[in-house]
N, C-alpha and C positions, 0 to 999 in steps of 0.2 A: 381481591384478583393485587390490583394495587398495590396493598402491604408485601407482595407474593416476589413480585416485579423488583419491588426497592430492596428485598432482602435482596434475592439472587444476583442483583448487580452489584451492592455492597459485600455479599463475600465473595464474590468472581475479581473486584478490585482489589482484596483484601490479602487475594491470594497467590501466592508468587510464581507456584506449581500448576497453579490450575485449581478446578473442583470437579469434582463427578457430576451423575445425577444419587447417586446415592449420600454422597454430604447430605446436594441440595436437600433429598427430603431429608433425610435426617437432622437440621437444622432447623426448617420448616415445620417439622413436625405432623411430614401426608408420609404420601406412600408412592410411590416412585412412581407408577403407572398417572397421577394426579398429577405432575410437574412436570412431564415430559413435552409433553407438545408446549408446554412455553419453554421451558427450554430448548427449543429446537424453533419456534416461533423470533427468539431473541435475538439466535445464533444466525439465523438464514436473513434479519436485519439489520444484522451489523452490532449489535448488540452486548454478541459473546460472542468468543471465537474458539475454535474448538479445534483440538489440539491429541491425537490420541483419546479420544473420548474423555480429555475435562478441557474442561470448560475455564478461561479467564476475559478478566472486559476485553467488548472485541473496540472498532475504532470508531462504532456509531458518535459514541458521546464527545469522541476529542472532536467530532463533526459542531456538535452541541457549540463547544465550548470557542471556539473556529466561527462561528455562526456570532457569538458574544463579544467575539477579538479574543481571541487566544488560540496561540499556534497549537497544535496537536499533537508537534515534534519538540518534543527540547534541545538536542544538538544540530539544527538545521536550522538559521533565522533568515530573514529579509536579508541583514547584509550579505549571509557566504549566496545566497542567490543572486542579490544585486552582482556581487563581484565572480562571480562564472561570469554573467552581461556581460561585466564590461571587458573583463578577460579574452571571449571571444564575439562577443558580438552576435552572441545566438539568443534564442527568450531558454532560459531555467525554470522550471520546474517543483514546486512540490508536488508529490499526491497521491491520494491516501483508496484503500481501498473501503467502502461501504458496503456489506450487500455486496449484490452483483454488481453493483456498478463506480466507478473513477471518477475523483475528484481532484481538480488543483486545487486547493486550499493556500498556497500563496505562489509567485512568481516574481523574476524580475523582466521587463520584457517594451522593444518599443512598438511588437506588435497587437491592435489593441483586440485579434479574435484571442487572443491567450487571457487581458484582460477582462474580455465578455465575459470565457470560460471558470477564469476561477474566481470573480469579484460575485458570480449571479450563482455560483454552488449548481455549477451545469453537474449531472448526470456523463460522464461517457461509458462507454464499452470495454472494459481493461483491452479487452483481446488487441485491440487497433494502436494508441500507442506503447513507443515504447515500455514508460515508465507501467504502463500496464503487465506487459509480460516481465517486468521485474516482480511484482508481486502477485503475479496468481504462480509464478517458478519458487515461489515462497511459500505455499499457504501448506497444511496439511494434504496430500492425496486424499484424504474425501473428500474434504471442500474445494480444493478443484476440482477431482470430476465432477462435483455439482454443480458451481459454475460455468466448466466450459459443458456439460449438457443442456443449461440454462438457455446457451446462446443459441442466436435465428441458423437457421440453416444456408442461410447465403455466407455464414462464415465456417464453414465446415471447413474452408481451405486451409485456413486465419491457424484455426484445430489445429489442423494436418501441420502447418511448421512449424509452430510456434510447442507442439511435442517432439517435434525431431529436434530442439537446439534446446527442450528441456535439462537435457543432464546437463550441459555444461553451461545453463543460466544458474542453476544450481548451482553448481560448481564456485562459477566466477561471482555470482551476484549484480552479472553487467547483461546488460543488453543493446547492440551496437548495431545502428540500421536494421530493422528487419520487414522496414519496406510494409510495412503494412497498412501506413494508409497512402495515397494518391497525393495528398497537402503537404504535410507535412512529414519526416523525420526526423529518428532523435538515439543517443548513447545515453542510454539512465542509469544512473547506480541505487543497490538496497540502500535504501536507510539503518542500523540495528541500533535495537537499544534493551539495554535487560537481555540482550539473548536472542532479542526477536526483532522480525524486518516487522518495524511501524510505518515506510514509507518508502516512499523513490523518490530518484531526485534527478531529475533530465534536461538535457540541454536539444531545443532542436532549433529546427528549421530548414530549408531547405530540401529534400529529398536530394540531387545531385551533391548538396556543400556540402553536407553532410556527412556524406558518402566517402569525395571527397577527405574528410580532415576526418575521419572517423578515428586514424591512429591517434593526433593531437588532442579532439575530444576526448578519448578515453585514460591518454596521461591527466591531464586535465583533472577528469571526475578525482582520481583517483589519490593524485595528491590533495586533494580538498577533502576527499573521502578520511583519513586516516587523521584530520585539522578535527573534523565531527568528532569520529570513535577518542579520539581523547578527549572531549571535552565530555563524555560518559563515561571512560571509566581511568579515569583521573594519569591520561599519561598513554595507556597500554594499550594496545586494539583489544575491539569490544569481540571476541570470539562469543 
């Protein structure tokens, strides 16, 4: 079992376009029926990412490397988050989704609440912070429906609001003050590497202030996102 898991993750990590169940089975010398449950379990826990029935390496291994002191995203650094924080005086966070949970894996903030969430790798529901909305919107439809159906009934109103904004979020890669939390609100953008959304960067703060400054914050994030993209593509926008 351990050997199969290791082989599956290795194949997914080496593939640029994803591996099908049939290809996994052929490489393992096993029938599809004997590995389908294993692959589904790895996808459900974030170790694989399923897109159009092809599997890529998911974000969970990157979270483990973050726990070991490495970042899961190469284009956005702590210095970038610090620059955002200093420019806006709001909390800047780098967020990823692993399985059904959102994690802040890096941050720049004067607010100890975000230090606690990021440094403790505290699980959060992706339907409440703006960064979670960005990550949900960039998922393949099958994975998105699974994420939304797993949410508690008390989040049904938020799911409805998210779905109404889904086409616009997918078009812009941007979420502006969704008002999903009474504690804080934010403006968040997708971080894309290799044509895939790997994370989200958000500027978080008091809901009233974020709403009042949202046009400014959109412009700031757009400017910084161009710089992140140029690191991945050598100066060309990452499409």
